[in-house]
C-alpha positions, 0 to 999 in steps of 0.5 A, a space after each residue: 481871474 480864473 480860479 480852479 474848481 478843484 479846491 483843497 479839502 481838509 478833514 477835521 476829525 474827533 480830535 478837533 482843531 489845534 495850532 497845527 491845523 490852523 497853520 495848515 489852513 493858513 498855508 492852504 489859503 495862501 496857496 489856493 484862496 478857497 479851501 473846504 473844511 470837512 467836519 466828521 459827523 462825530 464833531 458836528 455839534 462843535 462845527 460852528 465853534 470850530 468855524 468861528 475859531 478858524 476864520 478868526 485865526 486865519 483872517 478868512 471868511 466863511 463863504 458857504 456851509 453845507 452839511 458838514 462842509 465849510 467853504 472858506 475864502 481869503 483873498 491873496 494880496 
């Protein structure tokens, strides 16, 4: 299976995440399977909590975390 190296990147700012952000993550995972979520430096202390919430609500997996960028994967069926 050939996957594109270009992935969708979603930026999370100081307002954090809400249901609209979760819905957008779900839509992008459905379209791309792999997305990057980039966290603002101002919220890096909350990053782990946000990642947990994102992966639980979108039923996805954290593949990689480097600095303030998380790579998230969900297999399309």
